[in-house]
SEPAZA-686227 format. One record per residue (C-alpha): residue number from 1; residue in three letters; x, y, z. Coordinates in nm, 3 decimals, padded with zeros to 5 digits. Example, Ala and Ser with C-alpha at 12.3 -4.5 7.8 and 13.67 -1.06 7.14 Angstrom:
# residues 2
NODE  num  residu       px       py       pz
NODE    1     ALA   01.230  -00.450   00.780
NODE    2     SER   01.367  -00.106   00.714
//
This chain:
# residues 391
NODE  num  residu       px       py       pz
NODE    1     UNK  -04.371   03.832  -00.177
NODE    2     UNK  -04.092   03.761  -00.386
NODE    3     UNK  -04.055   03.522  -00.631
NODE    4     UNK  -03.665   03.394  -00.770
NODE    5     UNK  -03.633   03.242  -01.131
NODE    6     UNK  -03.382   03.070  -01.222
NODE    7     UNK  -03.281   03.102  -01.695
NODE    8     UNK  -03.032   03.024  -01.840
NODE    9     UNK  -02.991   03.391  -01.943
NODE   10     UNK  -02.964   03.461  -01.521
NODE   11     UNK  -03.136   03.512  -01.240
NODE   12     UNK  -03.438   03.685  -01.230
NODE   13     UNK  -03.658   03.827  -00.920
NODE   14     UNK  -04.020   03.923  -00.955
NODE   15     UNK  -04.243   04.106  -00.739
NODE   16     UNK  -04.536   03.917  -00.667
NODE   17     UNK  -04.812   04.231  -00.702
NODE   18     UNK  -05.076   04.063  -00.573
NODE   19     UNK  -05.076   03.769  -00.350
NODE   20     UNK  -05.489   03.720  -00.302
NODE   21     UNK  -05.479   03.553  -00.622
NODE   22     UNK  -05.227   03.236  -00.503
NODE   23     UNK  -05.474   03.133  -00.259
NODE   24     UNK  -05.677   03.004  -00.578
NODE   25     UNK  -05.426   02.780  -00.639
NODE   26     UNK  -05.631   02.624  -00.952
NODE   27     UNK  -05.713   02.946  -01.119
NODE   28     UNK  -05.428   03.103  -01.089
NODE   29     UNK  -05.359   02.984  -01.475
NODE   30     UNK  -05.611   03.181  -01.521
NODE   31     UNK  -05.424   03.479  -01.477
NODE   32     UNK  -05.131   03.377  -01.693
NODE   33     UNK  -05.366   03.360  -01.996
NODE   34     UNK  -05.182   03.685  -02.186
NODE   35     UNK  -04.897   03.864  -02.107
NODE   36     UNK  -05.093   04.141  -02.031
NODE   37     UNK  -05.281   03.971  -01.777
NODE   38     UNK  -04.928   03.773  -01.606
NODE   39     UNK  -04.761   04.174  -01.593
NODE   40     UNK  -05.049   04.206  -01.317
NODE   41     UNK  -04.981   03.968  -01.136
NODE   42     UNK  -04.599   03.960  -01.128
NODE   43     UNK  -04.330   04.256  -01.238
NODE   44     UNK  -03.954   04.217  -01.268
NODE   45     UNK  -03.763   04.367  -00.994
NODE   46     UNK  -03.432   04.250  -01.046
NODE   47     UNK  -03.236   04.040  -01.305
NODE   48     UNK  -02.815   03.903  -01.194
NODE   49     UNK  -02.682   03.854  -01.594
NODE   50     UNK  -02.462   03.519  -01.598
NODE   51     UNK  -02.153   03.689  -01.743
NODE   52     UNK  -02.018   03.339  -01.960
NODE   53     UNK  -02.084   02.981  -01.980
NODE   54     UNK  -01.836   02.890  -01.683
NODE   55     UNK  -02.077   03.091  -01.459
NODE   56     UNK  -02.428   02.994  -01.585
NODE   57     UNK  -02.279   02.598  -01.566
NODE   58     UNK  -02.168   02.658  -01.197
NODE   59     UNK  -02.449   02.809  -01.116
NODE   60     UNK  -02.689   02.536  -01.244
NODE   61     UNK  -02.471   02.270  -01.105
NODE   62     UNK  -02.512   02.443  -00.783
NODE   63     UNK  -02.847   02.486  -00.839
NODE   64     UNK  -02.902   02.061  -00.879
NODE   65     UNK  -02.735   02.034  -00.565
NODE   66     UNK  -02.929   02.252  -00.415
NODE   67     UNK  -02.734   02.512  -00.323
NODE   68     UNK  -02.705   02.943  -00.409
NODE   69     UNK  -02.386   03.010  -00.571
NODE   70     UNK  -02.167   03.302  -00.451
NODE   71     UNK  -02.289   03.521  -00.768
NODE   72     UNK  -02.698   03.405  -00.644
NODE   73     UNK  -02.579   03.498  -00.239
NODE   74     UNK  -02.507   03.813  -00.350
NODE   75     UNK  -02.800   03.903  -00.586
NODE   76     UNK  -03.043   03.808  -00.297
NODE   77     UNK  -02.851   03.985  -00.039
NODE   78     UNK  -02.872   04.319  -00.267
NODE   79     UNK  -03.245   04.332  -00.309
NODE   80     UNK  -03.413   04.096  -00.041
NODE   81     UNK  -03.454   04.311   00.242
NODE   82     UNK  -03.758   04.212   00.469
NODE   83     UNK  -04.030   04.011   00.189
NODE   84     UNK  -04.041   03.636   00.163
NODE   85     UNK  -03.884   03.413  -00.084
NODE   86     UNK  -04.092   03.232  -00.294
NODE   87     UNK  -03.855   02.900  -00.442
NODE   88     UNK  -03.899   02.598  -00.684
NODE   89     UNK  -03.671   02.391  -00.471
NODE   90     UNK  -03.778   02.369  -00.114
NODE   91     UNK  -03.397   02.269   00.004
NODE   92     UNK  -03.244   02.507  -00.209
NODE   93     UNK  -03.478   02.736   00.031
NODE   94     UNK  -03.350   02.584   00.326
NODE   95     UNK  -03.005   02.671   00.222
NODE   96     UNK  -03.068   03.011   00.097
NODE   97     UNK  -03.267   03.060   00.519
NODE   98     UNK  -02.944   02.928   00.669
NODE   99     UNK  -02.688   03.113   00.490
NODE  100     UNK  -02.884   03.430   00.465
NODE  101     UNK  -03.138   03.465   00.732
NODE  102     UNK  -03.436   03.465   00.415
NODE  103     UNK  -03.742   03.367   00.462
NODE  104     UNK  -03.869   03.105   00.167
NODE  105     UNK  -04.194   02.986   00.062
NODE  106     UNK  -04.219   02.673  -00.154
NODE  107     UNK  -04.606   02.508  -00.205
NODE  108     UNK  -04.842   02.448  -00.491
NODE  109     UNK  -04.934   02.801  -00.547
NODE  110     UNK  -04.544   02.876  -00.619
NODE  111     UNK  -04.505   02.612  -00.872
NODE  112     UNK  -04.835   02.722  -00.994
NODE  113     UNK  -04.681   03.074  -01.052
NODE  114     UNK  -04.379   02.957  -01.182
NODE  115     UNK  -04.555   02.743  -01.471
NODE  116     UNK  -04.733   03.101  -01.506
NODE  117     UNK  -04.374   03.310  -01.531
NODE  118     UNK  -04.219   03.083  -01.754
NODE  119     UNK  -04.511   03.057  -02.043
NODE  120     UNK  -04.452   03.456  -02.074
NODE  121     UNK  -04.034   03.464  -01.968
NODE  122     UNK  -03.944   03.675  -02.295
NODE  123     UNK  -04.289   03.921  -02.227
NODE  124     UNK  -04.204   03.978  -01.837
NODE  125     UNK  -03.771   04.035  -01.896
NODE  126     UNK  -03.688   04.312  -02.104
NODE  127     UNK  -03.444   04.243  -02.338
NODE  128     UNK  -03.411   03.868  -02.337
NODE  129     UNK  -03.579   03.722  -02.731
NODE  130     UNK  -03.726   03.422  -02.753
NODE  131     UNK  -03.379   03.347  -03.003
NODE  132     UNK  -03.204   03.430  -02.781
NODE  133     UNK  -03.333   03.211  -02.526
NODE  134     UNK  -03.374   02.858  -02.713
NODE  135     UNK  -02.942   02.881  -02.833
NODE  136     UNK  -02.857   02.974  -02.413
NODE  137     UNK  -03.064   02.624  -02.293
NODE  138     UNK  -02.951   02.435  -02.557
NODE  139     UNK  -02.532   02.512  -02.470
NODE  140     UNK  -02.617   02.557  -02.094
NODE  141     UNK  -02.769   02.162  -02.116
NODE  142     UNK  -02.477   02.066  -02.385
NODE  143     UNK  -02.254   02.249  -02.119
NODE  144     UNK  -02.398   02.065  -01.800
NODE  145     UNK  -02.433   01.706  -02.012
NODE  146     UNK  -02.036   01.702  -02.049
NODE  147     UNK  -01.949   01.815  -01.672
NODE  148     UNK  -02.176   01.574  -01.535
NODE  149     UNK  -02.006   01.308  -01.765
NODE  150     UNK  -01.608   01.420  -01.707
NODE  151     UNK  -01.692   01.420  -01.340
NODE  152     UNK  -01.882   01.162  -01.288
NODE  153     UNK  -01.793   00.960  -00.955
NODE  154     UNK  -01.920   00.667  -01.125
NODE  155     UNK  -01.697   00.677  -01.440
NODE  156     UNK  -01.379   00.489  -01.275
NODE  157     UNK  -01.585   00.139  -01.268
NODE  158     UNK  -01.724   00.173  -01.580
NODE  159     UNK  -01.309   00.110  -01.708
NODE  160     UNK  -01.313  -00.212  -01.523
NODE  161     UNK  -01.728  -00.323  -01.592
NODE  162     UNK  -01.637  -00.286  -01.940
NODE  163     UNK  -01.281  -00.477  -01.902
NODE  164     UNK  -01.497  -00.800  -01.701
NODE  165     UNK  -01.765  -00.776  -01.979
NODE  166     UNK  -01.517  -00.779  -02.291
NODE  167     UNK  -01.345  -01.012  -02.105
NODE  168     UNK  -01.642  -01.280  -02.087
NODE  169     UNK  -01.696  -01.245  -02.392
NODE  170     UNK  -01.318  -01.287  -02.564
NODE  171     UNK  -01.339  -01.633  -02.279
NODE  172     UNK  -01.692  -01.714  -02.493
NODE  173     UNK  -01.544  -01.653  -02.832
NODE  174     UNK  -01.217  -01.851  -02.759
NODE  175     UNK  -01.383  -02.169  -02.641
NODE  176     UNK  -01.606  -02.130  -02.952
NODE  177     UNK  -01.296  -02.134  -03.216
NODE  178     UNK  -01.079  -02.364  -03.002
NODE  179     UNK  -01.335  -02.606  -03.071
NODE  180     UNK  -01.384  -02.575  -03.406
NODE  181     UNK  -01.000  -02.609  -03.476
NODE  182     UNK  -01.026  -02.909  -03.297
NODE  183     UNK  -01.329  -03.033  -03.469
NODE  184     UNK  -01.180  -02.927  -03.843
NODE  185     UNK  -00.854  -03.062  -03.772
NODE  186     UNK  -00.956  -03.334  -03.623
NODE  187     UNK  -01.070  -03.467  -03.942
NODE  188     UNK  -00.745  -03.505  -04.034
NODE  189     UNK  -00.515  -03.586  -03.730
NODE  190     UNK  -00.815  -03.748  -03.468
NODE  191     UNK  -00.573  -03.861  -03.211
NODE  192     UNK  -00.396  -03.468  -03.184
NODE  193     UNK  -00.726  -03.417  -02.950
NODE  194     UNK  -00.647  -03.661  -02.671
NODE  195     UNK  -00.211  -03.635  -02.695
NODE  196     UNK  -00.245  -03.216  -02.644
NODE  197     UNK  -00.496  -03.140  -02.419
NODE  198     UNK  -00.493  -02.729  -02.377
NODE  199     UNK  -00.671  -02.558  -02.653
NODE  200     UNK  -00.400  -02.275  -02.679
NODE  201     UNK  -00.116  -02.556  -02.701
NODE  202     UNK  -00.329  -02.754  -02.974
NODE  203     UNK  -00.380  -02.435  -03.216
NODE  204     UNK  -00.002  -02.377  -03.186
NODE  205     UNK   00.133  -02.710  -03.246
NODE  206     UNK  -00.099  -02.727  -03.625
NODE  207     UNK  -00.029  -02.403  -03.684
NODE  208     UNK   00.357  -02.560  -03.701
NODE  209     UNK   00.295  -02.894  -03.820
NODE  210     UNK   00.000  -02.864  -04.067
NODE  211     UNK  -00.022  -03.170  -04.231
NODE  212     UNK   00.008  -03.417  -04.033
NODE  213     UNK   00.301  -03.611  -04.233
NODE  214     UNK   00.528  -03.307  -04.173
NODE  215     UNK   00.572  -03.399  -03.812
NODE  216     UNK   00.824  -03.660  -03.782
NODE  217     UNK   01.082  -03.434  -03.933
NODE  218     UNK   00.931  -03.076  -03.717
NODE  219     UNK   01.126  -02.981  -03.328
NODE  220     UNK   00.804  -02.891  -03.145
NODE  221     UNK   01.041  -02.847  -02.797
NODE  222     UNK   00.915  -02.509  -02.799
NODE  223     UNK   00.566  -02.602  -02.746
NODE  224     UNK   00.544  -02.943  -02.615
NODE  225     UNK   00.712  -03.152  -02.335
NODE  226     UNK   00.945  -03.412  -02.495
NODE  227     UNK   00.715  -03.706  -02.392
NODE  228     UNK   00.413  -03.524  -02.560
NODE  229     UNK   00.642  -03.501  -02.866
NODE  230     UNK   00.714  -03.807  -02.898
NODE  231     UNK   00.377  -03.942  -02.773
NODE  232     UNK   00.247  -03.690  -03.117
NODE  233     UNK   00.566  -03.817  -03.395
NODE  234     UNK   00.411  -04.218  -03.305
NODE  235     UNK   00.008  -04.146  -03.364
NODE  236     UNK   00.094  -03.847  -03.649
NODE  237     UNK   00.282  -04.216  -03.836
NODE  238     UNK  -00.040  -04.439  -03.823
NODE  239     UNK  -00.301  -04.194  -03.821
NODE  240     UNK  -00.645  -04.312  -03.920
NODE  241     UNK  -00.757  -03.990  -04.029
NODE  242     UNK  -00.856  -03.865  -04.352
NODE  243     UNK  -00.624  -03.625  -04.633
NODE  244     UNK  -00.720  -03.297  -04.661
NODE  245     UNK  -00.547  -03.042  -04.958
NODE  246     UNK  -00.328  -02.777  -04.868
NODE  247     UNK  -00.632  -02.528  -04.901
NODE  248     UNK  -00.799  -02.676  -04.669
NODE  249     UNK  -00.473  -02.685  -04.444
NODE  250     UNK  -00.460  -02.255  -04.510
NODE  251     UNK  -00.777  -02.195  -04.353
NODE  252     UNK  -00.724  -02.416  -04.049
NODE  253     UNK  -00.405  -02.232  -03.968
NODE  254     UNK  -00.602  -01.895  -04.058
NODE  255     UNK  -00.822  -02.035  -03.790
NODE  256     UNK  -00.531  -02.101  -03.566
NODE  257     UNK  -00.394  -01.780  -03.615
NODE  258     UNK  -00.714  -01.631  -03.482
NODE  259     UNK  -00.682  -01.823  -03.173
NODE  260     UNK  -00.401  -01.752  -03.075
NODE  261     UNK  -00.429  -01.369  -03.157
NODE  262     UNK  -00.766  -01.391  -02.886
NODE  263     UNK  -00.574  -01.578  -02.673
NODE  264     UNK  -00.262  -01.322  -02.658
NODE  265     UNK  -00.488  -00.962  -02.639
NODE  266     UNK  -00.716  -01.201  -02.356
NODE  267     UNK  -00.409  -01.217  -02.151
NODE  268     UNK  -00.308  -00.825  -02.229
NODE  269     UNK  -00.662  -00.734  -02.154
NODE  270     UNK  -00.652  -00.944  -01.851
NODE  271     UNK  -00.332  -00.778  -01.700
NODE  272     UNK  -00.475  -00.443  -01.798
NODE  273     UNK  -00.857  -00.514  -01.510
NODE  274     UNK  -00.558  -00.658  -01.261
NODE  275     UNK  -00.396  -00.314  -01.313
NODE  276     UNK  -00.721  -00.079  -01.272
NODE  277     UNK  -00.852  -00.335  -00.963
NODE  278     UNK  -00.539  -00.291  -00.808
NODE  279     UNK  -00.592   00.107  -00.807
NODE  280     UNK  -01.025   00.147  -00.760
NODE  281     UNK  -01.077  -00.146  -00.582
NODE  282     UNK  -00.772  -00.361  -00.386
NODE  283     UNK  -00.916  -00.474  -00.059
NODE  284     UNK  -01.189  -00.577  -00.270
NODE  285     UNK  -00.902  -00.756  -00.491
NODE  286     UNK  -00.715  -00.891  -00.151
NODE  287     UNK  -01.033  -01.075  -00.070
NODE  288     UNK  -01.176  -01.226  -00.375
NODE  289     UNK  -00.950  -01.134  -00.612
NODE  290     UNK  -00.941  -00.958  -00.963
NODE  291     UNK  -01.197  -01.159  -01.130
NODE  292     UNK  -01.467  -01.229  -00.922
NODE  293     UNK  -01.446  -00.885  -00.742
NODE  294     UNK  -01.460  -00.679  -01.163
NODE  295     UNK  -01.789  -00.940  -01.167
NODE  296     UNK  -01.923  -00.797  -00.888
NODE  297     UNK  -01.885  -00.476  -00.950
NODE  298     UNK  -02.030  -00.488  -01.293
NODE  299     UNK  -02.321  -00.661  -01.167
NODE  300     UNK  -02.400  -00.395  -00.876
NODE  301     UNK  -02.392  -00.108  -01.167
NODE  302     UNK  -02.040   00.048  -00.951
NODE  303     UNK  -01.833   00.033  -00.683
NODE  304     UNK  -02.050   00.278  -00.463
NODE  305     UNK  -02.372   00.066  -00.549
NODE  306     UNK  -02.161  -00.248  -00.414
NODE  307     UNK  -02.042  -00.069  -00.086
NODE  308     UNK  -02.399   00.011  -00.013
NODE  309     UNK  -02.577  -00.332  -00.043
NODE  310     UNK  -02.571  -00.535   00.218
NODE  311     UNK  -02.370  -00.846   00.302
NODE  312     UNK  -02.616  -01.098   00.217
NODE  313     UNK  -02.772  -00.937  -00.068
NODE  314     UNK  -02.378  -00.916  -00.219
NODE  315     UNK  -02.342  -01.278  -00.068
NODE  316     UNK  -02.628  -01.413  -00.380
NODE  317     UNK  -02.514  -01.120  -00.630
NODE  318     UNK  -02.597  -01.330  -00.888
NODE  319     UNK  -02.753  -01.631  -00.801
NODE  320     UNK  -03.126  -01.398  -00.841
NODE  321     UNK  -03.343  -01.673  -01.036
NODE  322     UNK  -03.193  -01.941  -00.829
NODE  323     UNK  -03.306  -01.771  -00.518
NODE  324     UNK  -03.650  -01.600  -00.656
NODE  325     UNK  -03.760  -01.979  -00.841
NODE  326     UNK  -03.664  -02.116  -00.405
NODE  327     UNK  -03.867  -01.863  -00.307
NODE  328     UNK  -04.137  -01.978  -00.539
NODE  329     UNK  -04.180  -02.303  -00.502
NODE  330     UNK  -04.065  -02.280  -00.140
NODE  331     UNK  -03.717  -02.454  -00.097
NODE  332     UNK  -03.382  -02.327   00.031
NODE  333     UNK  -03.288  -02.048  -00.100
NODE  334     UNK  -02.902  -02.014  -00.256
NODE  335     UNK  -02.631  -01.992  -00.060
NODE  336     UNK  -02.391  -01.775  -00.296
NODE  337     UNK  -02.390  -01.675  -00.605
NODE  338     UNK  -02.064  -01.494  -00.812
NODE  339     UNK  -01.880  -01.478  -00.428
NODE  340     UNK  -01.877  -01.876  -00.496
NODE  341     UNK  -01.542  -01.845  -00.739
NODE  342     UNK  -01.363  -01.658  -00.509
NODE  343     UNK  -01.082  -01.898  -00.367
NODE  344     UNK  -01.129  -01.865  -00.016
NODE  345     UNK  -01.471  -02.025  -00.047
NODE  346     UNK  -01.303  -02.281  -00.272
NODE  347     UNK  -01.026  -02.438  -00.038
NODE  348     UNK  -01.340  -02.418   00.189
NODE  349     UNK  -01.442  -02.780   00.314
NODE  350     UNK  -01.872  -02.856   00.146
NODE  351     UNK  -02.046  -02.823   00.499
NODE  352     UNK  -01.841  -02.465   00.559
NODE  353     UNK  -01.929  -02.296   00.197
NODE  354     UNK  -02.204  -02.117   00.323
NODE  355     UNK  -02.089  -01.979   00.659
NODE  356     UNK  -01.732  -01.864   00.453
NODE  357     UNK  -01.973  -01.712   00.191
NODE  358     UNK  -02.171  -01.468   00.489
NODE  359     UNK  -01.812  -01.361   00.632
NODE  360     UNK  -01.650  -01.289   00.337
NODE  361     UNK  -01.965  -01.092   00.202
NODE  362     UNK  -01.975  -00.936   00.525
NODE  363     UNK  -01.546  -00.832   00.513
NODE  364     UNK  -01.634  -00.726   00.184
NODE  365     UNK  -01.870  -00.401   00.252
NODE  366     UNK  -01.628  -00.337   00.542
NODE  367     UNK  -01.310  -00.358   00.307
NODE  368     UNK  -01.462  -00.188   00.001
NODE  369     UNK  -01.582   00.117   00.292
NODE  370     UNK  -01.268   00.181   00.312
NODE  371     UNK  -01.014   00.451   00.138
NODE  372     UNK  -00.779   00.300  -00.125
NODE  373     UNK  -00.540   00.512  -00.051
NODE  374     UNK  -00.521   00.481   00.335
NODE  375     UNK  -00.252   00.272   00.530
NODE  376     UNK  -00.523   00.122   00.713
NODE  377     UNK  -00.750  -00.015   00.411
NODE  378     UNK  -00.437  -00.252   00.363
NODE  379     UNK  -00.440  -00.391   00.716
NODE  380     UNK  -00.802  -00.386   00.729
NODE  381     UNK  -00.790  -00.635   00.416
NODE  382     UNK  -00.547  -00.837   00.527
NODE  383     UNK  -00.704  -00.875   00.918
NODE  384     UNK  -01.071  -00.972   00.717
NODE  385     UNK  -00.850  -01.244   00.497
NODE  386     UNK  -00.661  -01.351   00.813
NODE  387     UNK  -00.971  -01.410   01.014
NODE  388     UNK  -01.199  -01.553   00.740
NODE  389     UNK  -00.952  -01.829   00.698
NODE  390     UNK  -00.923  -01.931   01.100
NODE  391     UNK  -01.308  -01.925   01.042
//
């Protein structure tokens, strides 16, 4: 029997000298108590050293996927003739048997043998020092980690998840800042809150006007409609608000500037999210829109995870607390979660919302599974939306 052992420096092939000792798995560790006793159990037959880090990285990547590399196949063809090969991974053994017709074995005795060889690796392989093996292991682990991060199939979803999370945070901050502007400036001009309802227009108006006494001589035509401007100027003349100092107004204007800056950045971020969603998940975007689609991807963890989930799960994503509360109290379970904010469900009559959400969740899974680069994917998303519209 031969033992295949993978190291950061290359592949080692050991000859098992006494296969009878493998029958007592629980006592096998005693045979590796010292390096001399280990040499009585296994002996190095051949060693294939990696030429460079790239070759080691390629071999390690394939081994993780239980696939033999080209160098490993060549190495085994040269040194494995009619012997049985012991491997640490059963899937790798099946791949070797299929491609090279070499009989492979994987069991508890083999794993115990691997542990023993690992404990005396530098003594069993001549020319491989412990001080050289540690840097090789560290370098290979770093290279493998960088490779996984670089070629991760889920990394495209990360940008969408981060963008929608930041967008939600910006909405909360923007709302908090806008309410603070209204409360702060409301002491000076309380009537303005009822005249200008929009938070962004309110901040622009306050930033331009400053003291309410300036309203009569300012032009608000670029910010407000004509009738709203007239109402504002009239209210400013008879306002019941208190007087504030110039220093107070400067600080209020600074806060207005922060609100407008956040609003501008939010608009840029939404455009970015929209472009990423149309590139990565165009079918999902066509069905539920950019924001709902991005929130579903973020809640599911990735687009791949979302595609694997059944329609019934997608339908109630975001309503987990309500679902478990309903199951605990034996009440009716929720019919929808994040998907409720999709335009198709919002347009439906209340009695049809549950049915539409089920249909939309089912069609969504079908649409996600189609490659976005294919022409057929556009037809599927449009056809699915049309079918739901006609439901």
